[in-house]
C-alpha positions as CSV (number, residue, x, y, z in Angstrom):
1,M,-28.5,0.1,-36.4
2,K,-24.7,0.4,-37.0
3,L,-24.5,3.3,-34.4
4,F,-26.3,1.1,-31.8
5,A,-23.9,-1.8,-32.4
6,T,-20.9,0.5,-32.0
7,A,-22.3,1.9,-28.8
8,A,-22.9,-1.6,-27.4
9,V,-19.4,-2.7,-28.2
10,A,-18.0,0.5,-26.5
11,A,-20.1,-0.1,-23.4
12,A,-19.0,-3.7,-23.2
13,L,-15.3,-2.7,-23.4
14,L,-15.8,0.0,-20.8
15,F,-17.2,-2.5,-18.3
16,A,-14.8,-5.3,-19.2
17,T,-11.7,-3.2,-18.6
18,P,-10.2,-3.6,-15.1
19,A,-9.8,-0.5,-12.9
20,L,-6.6,1.4,-13.7
21,A,-5.8,2.0,-10.0
22,E,-6.8,0.5,-6.8
23,D,-6.1,1.9,-3.4
24,L,-4.9,-0.5,-0.7
25,H,-6.1,-0.3,2.9
26,I,-4.2,-2.2,5.5
27,T,-3.6,-2.1,9.2
28,I,0.0,-1.7,10.4
29,Q,0.8,-3.6,13.7
30,N,3.8,-2.4,15.7
31,N,5.2,-5.6,17.1
32,T,8.5,-4.0,18.3
33,S,9.6,-2.6,21.6
34,T,10.0,0.9,20.2
35,D,7.6,3.6,18.9
36,L,7.1,3.4,15.1
37,T,7.3,7.0,13.9
38,E,7.4,6.8,10.1
39,L,6.3,4.3,7.4
40,Y,7.3,4.4,3.8
41,V,5.9,2.1,1.1
42,S,7.2,2.0,-2.4
43,H,6.5,-0.1,-5.4
44,V,9.1,-2.8,-5.9
45,G,11.8,-1.6,-8.4
46,T,11.5,2.0,-7.3
47,N,14.8,3.6,-6.4
48,S,13.4,5.9,-3.7
49,W,10.9,5.8,-0.9
50,E,7.5,7.4,-1.3
51,E,6.1,9.8,1.3
52,N,5.5,8.8,5.0
53,I,2.0,7.3,5.2
54,L,1.9,6.9,9.0
55,S,-0.5,9.6,10.4
56,D,0.6,9.2,14.0
57,D,3.3,7.4,16.0
58,A,2.4,3.8,16.8
59,E,3.5,2.7,20.3
60,P,4.7,-0.9,20.8
61,G,1.7,-3.2,20.4
62,A,-0.4,-0.6,18.8
63,S,-2.0,-0.8,15.3
64,Q,-2.9,1.9,12.9
65,P,-4.8,1.8,9.5
66,V,-2.9,3.2,6.5
67,D,-3.9,3.8,2.9
68,I,-1.6,3.3,-0.1
69,E,-3.0,5.7,-2.7
70,D,-0.3,5.7,-5.3
71,G,-2.5,5.1,-8.4
72,R,-0.8,1.8,-9.3
73,T,-2.3,-1.5,-10.0
74,T,0.3,-3.5,-8.3
75,C,0.5,-5.6,-5.1
76,E,4.3,-5.9,-4.6
77,Y,5.8,-3.2,-2.3
78,D,8.9,-2.6,-0.3
79,I,8.2,-1.2,3.2
80,K,10.5,0.9,5.4
81,A,9.7,1.4,9.1
82,V,11.5,4.1,11.1
83,F,11.6,4.1,14.9
84,S,11.9,6.7,17.6
85,D,15.4,5.5,18.5
86,G,16.6,6.3,15.0
87,G,16.6,2.6,13.9
88,H,14.7,1.3,10.9
89,A,13.6,-2.0,9.4
90,E,13.0,-2.8,5.7
91,F,10.7,-5.5,4.4
92,R,11.1,-6.3,0.7
93,N,8.8,-7.7,-1.9
94,Q,5.6,-7.7,0.3
95,N,2.3,-8.7,-1.5
96,L,-0.1,-6.2,0.1
97,C,-3.1,-7.3,-1.9
98,E,-3.2,-10.6,-0.1
99,V,-3.3,-9.2,3.5
100,T,-5.4,-6.8,5.5
101,S,-2.7,-6.2,8.1
102,F,1.1,-6.1,8.2
103,S,3.2,-6.7,11.2
104,V,6.4,-4.6,11.8
105,H,8.7,-6.6,13.9
106,D,12.3,-6.6,15.1
């Protein structure tokens, strides 16, 4: 009986524990007049940009799905968009858990 109780408690804890990591899936909308060529998304507080997650260039007005698969259980990210003309835009402290799309704008 004691073994059964221990197993039941272990099973309850297993299902009550939240997931350790959740991937985020959003759509990036290029609302600029220049091709979007790179997109970097890093956890707030990180001192460097993660890898480029944009699979193809996004022309002005185009949208593209992106996945953030960094293994973190966080919602707050900094975003850096790089354009074909060499310019870039940064968007700080973005809560990406509350949105399904993100607009890159001038």
